[in-house]
C-alpha positions as CSV (number, residue, x, y, z in Angstrom):
1,X,0.0,0.0,0.0
2,X,1.3,3.4,-0.9
3,X,1.2,6.5,1.4
4,X,-2.0,8.5,1.7
5,X,-1.1,10.5,-1.3
6,X,-0.6,7.3,-3.4
7,X,-3.1,6.6,-6.1
8,X,-4.8,3.4,-4.9
9,X,-4.4,3.6,-1.1
10,X,-8.2,3.2,-0.7
11,X,-8.2,-0.3,-2.3
12,X,-6.5,-1.8,0.8
13,X,-8.3,0.4,3.3
14,X,-11.1,-0.4,5.7
15,X,-13.6,2.5,6.1
16,X,-15.5,2.7,9.4
17,X,-18.8,4.5,9.6
18,X,-20.5,4.3,13.0
19,X,-23.4,6.0,14.7
20,X,-21.6,6.7,18.0
21,X,-24.7,7.1,20.1
22,X,-25.9,3.6,19.5
23,X,-22.5,1.8,18.9
24,X,-20.9,1.7,22.4
25,X,-21.5,3.1,25.8
26,X,-18.2,3.8,27.5
27,X,-19.4,5.4,30.7
28,X,-22.5,3.4,31.6
29,X,-25.1,6.1,31.0
30,X,-26.9,4.2,28.3
31,X,-25.7,6.5,25.4
32,X,-22.9,5.6,23.1
33,X,-19.8,7.8,23.3
34,X,-16.3,8.1,22.0
35,X,-14.8,6.3,25.0
36,X,-17.0,3.3,24.1
37,X,-16.0,3.5,20.4
38,X,-12.3,3.7,21.4
39,X,-12.6,0.7,23.6
40,X,-14.5,-1.5,21.2
41,X,-13.3,-0.6,17.7
42,X,-10.2,-2.7,17.8
43,X,-12.3,-5.8,18.6
44,X,-14.7,-4.9,15.7
45,X,-11.7,-4.5,13.3
46,X,-10.4,-7.9,14.3
47,X,-13.7,-9.5,13.5
48,X,-13.7,-7.9,10.1
49,X,-10.0,-8.9,9.5
50,X,-8.9,-5.2,9.3
51,X,-6.1,-3.4,11.1
52,X,-7.3,-1.5,14.2
53,X,-7.5,2.3,13.6
54,X,-4.6,4.5,14.3
55,X,-4.8,6.9,17.2
56,X,-3.5,10.4,17.0
57,X,-2.3,12.3,20.0
58,X,-4.5,15.1,21.4
59,X,-2.0,17.8,20.5
60,X,-2.3,16.8,16.8
61,X,-6.1,17.1,17.0
62,X,-5.7,20.6,18.6
63,X,-3.4,21.6,15.8
64,X,-5.5,20.3,13.0
65,X,-9.1,20.8,14.3
66,X,-8.8,23.4,17.1
67,X,-9.2,23.3,20.8
68,X,-13.0,22.9,20.9
69,X,-13.0,19.8,18.7
70,X,-10.0,18.3,20.5
71,X,-11.9,18.8,23.8
72,X,-15.0,17.2,22.4
73,X,-13.0,14.2,21.2
74,X,-11.0,13.7,24.5
75,X,-12.9,14.9,27.5
76,X,-16.6,15.6,26.7
77,X,-18.9,12.7,27.2
78,X,-22.5,12.0,25.9
79,X,-25.5,13.1,27.9
80,X,-27.4,10.7,30.0
81,X,-30.7,9.1,28.9
82,X,-31.5,7.6,32.3
83,X,-34.7,9.7,32.6
84,X,-36.0,8.3,29.3
85,X,-35.1,4.8,30.4
86,X,-36.9,5.2,33.7
87,X,-40.0,6.9,32.3
88,X,-40.4,4.8,29.2
89,X,-39.3,1.5,30.7
90,X,-36.6,1.0,28.1
91,X,-34.4,-2.1,28.5
92,X,-31.6,-3.1,26.2
93,X,-32.3,-6.2,24.1
94,X,-28.9,-7.7,24.8
95,X,-26.7,-7.8,27.9
96,X,-23.7,-6.4,26.1
97,X,-22.7,-4.9,22.7
98,X,-20.8,-8.1,22.0
99,X,-23.9,-10.2,22.4
100,X,-25.9,-7.9,20.1
101,X,-23.2,-7.8,17.5
102,X,-22.8,-11.5,17.4
103,X,-26.6,-11.9,17.1
104,X,-26.6,-9.3,14.3
105,X,-23.8,-11.0,12.2
106,X,-25.4,-14.4,12.8
107,X,-28.5,-13.3,11.1
């Protein structure tokens, strides 16, 4: 594979597209967040036979995207939906994201 500026780099790439709020809850509030994605994405990559995503240091994020974006990606967490769970009686279908993912890929 050539560098990112090479012509066909995308042929060997794996592209991830995730809806963060429903993918993985990292802080136990019932809402997916970046901490959950960071913890579970390497596992998902392994299941798909792809390399795990590269991580960039926070200072690179601040340089490229600015302080606000870097703060959102490193320290800000998703809001809680405990009130909705309590008032609507919502319960997750699976005990963990791994159970749900295996059920989904099994058909």
